[in-house]
C-alpha positions as CSV (number, residue, x, y, z in Angstrom):
1,M,278.9,22.3,172.7
2,V,276.1,23.1,170.3
3,D,278.4,25.4,168.3
4,Q,280.9,22.5,168.0
5,V,278.2,20.2,166.6
6,S,276.9,22.9,164.3
7,A,280.4,23.4,162.9
8,A,280.8,19.7,162.4
9,V,277.6,19.5,160.3
10,A,277.9,22.9,158.5
11,D,278.7,21.3,155.2
12,N,275.9,18.8,155.4
13,P,272.3,20.0,154.4
14,A,270.6,17.1,156.2
15,P,272.9,15.6,158.9
16,T,272.1,12.8,161.2
17,I,273.6,13.4,164.7
18,A,273.9,10.5,167.3
19,A,273.5,12.0,170.8
20,L,274.8,9.3,173.2
21,G,273.5,9.7,176.6
22,L,270.6,11.7,178.1
23,A,270.8,11.0,181.8
24,F,272.2,13.2,184.6
25,K,275.1,11.0,185.1
26,A,276.6,7.7,184.0
27,N,274.7,4.4,184.5
28,I,271.5,5.8,185.9
29,D,268.1,6.7,184.5
30,D,267.6,10.0,186.2
31,L,266.8,12.8,183.7
32,R,266.1,15.4,186.1
33,E,268.1,18.6,185.4
34,S,270.3,16.7,182.9
35,P,272.7,18.9,180.9
36,A,272.5,16.3,178.2
37,V,268.8,16.8,177.6
38,R,269.3,20.5,177.4
39,I,272.1,20.1,175.0
40,V,270.0,17.9,172.7
41,Q,267.1,20.4,173.0
42,D,269.4,23.1,171.9
43,M,270.9,21.1,169.0
44,A,267.3,20.4,167.8
45,G,266.5,24.2,167.9
46,K,269.8,25.4,166.4
47,I,270.2,22.7,163.7
48,P,266.6,22.2,162.6
49,Q,267.6,20.4,159.4
50,A,269.3,17.6,161.5
51,R,267.8,14.3,162.5
52,I,269.1,13.7,166.1
53,L,269.1,10.1,167.2
54,A,269.2,10.2,171.1
55,V,270.5,7.1,172.7
56,D,270.4,6.1,176.3
57,P,270.7,2.5,177.5
58,H,268.9,3.4,180.7
59,I,265.7,4.9,179.4
60,D,263.0,3.7,177.1
61,A,261.0,7.0,176.2
62,L,262.1,10.4,175.4
63,P,261.8,12.9,178.2
64,A,259.0,15.4,177.9
65,A,261.5,18.2,176.9
66,L,262.4,16.2,173.7
67,E,259.3,14.2,172.8
68,G,257.5,17.0,171.0
69,L,260.6,17.9,168.8
70,G,260.0,16.6,165.2
71,N,263.8,16.0,164.6
72,V,264.6,14.0,167.7
73,K,264.1,10.3,168.0
74,L,265.1,7.6,170.6
75,A,267.2,5.1,168.9
76,G,269.5,2.2,169.8
77,R,273.2,2.5,170.0
78,E,273.9,0.5,166.9
79,E,271.2,2.2,164.8
80,A,272.3,5.6,165.7
81,A,276.1,4.9,165.2
82,A,275.4,3.4,161.8
83,A,273.2,6.3,160.6
84,A,275.2,9.2,162.1
85,D,277.4,11.7,160.4
86,V,278.4,13.1,163.7
87,V,278.5,11.1,167.1
88,V,278.4,13.2,170.2
89,L,279.1,11.5,173.5
90,L,277.3,13.3,176.3
91,V,277.2,10.8,179.1
92,D,279.9,8.2,179.8
93,H,277.6,5.2,180.4
94,D,279.4,1.9,180.5
95,A,277.6,0.8,177.3
96,F,279.3,3.5,175.3
97,K,282.7,2.7,176.8
98,E,282.2,-0.8,175.6
99,M,281.2,0.2,172.0
100,D,283.2,-1.2,169.1
101,R,285.2,1.8,168.0
102,S,285.0,0.7,164.4
103,A,281.4,1.7,164.4
104,L,282.6,5.3,164.6
105,A,285.1,5.1,161.7
106,G,284.6,7.8,159.1
107,K,282.4,9.8,161.4
108,K,283.0,13.1,163.2
109,V,283.2,12.3,166.8
110,I,282.9,14.8,169.7
111,D,283.8,13.0,172.8
112,T,282.7,15.3,175.8
113,R,283.7,12.8,178.3
114,G,287.1,11.7,177.1
115,I,286.3,8.0,177.3
116,W,287.4,7.3,173.7
117,R,290.5,9.4,173.7
118,S,292.6,7.1,175.9
119,R,292.0,4.0,173.7
């Protein structure tokens, strides 16, 4: 996953990545053992020049694993989508399923959950 994102931003010296979802699974606030948190942490390390806007409608603070990283910030869905060069869907929260797809126009989209492919 991180390699896919790295390839998507390879031609951008200062990319902004919207990472949608941090929770362990959809529509909960449980971050324990969340693969999404680990992926965001790995992206922050592998793509240090990127600004990563983490979005999760069920949390209001970054988890400890991400809060000390200088290139990761918690953001709102609209803010992150508007600013992003690349949008990475990590958790299929209902709030992301209901997003206006026009907000993704012109952006590289990596949909790991397949929620936007069927529309």
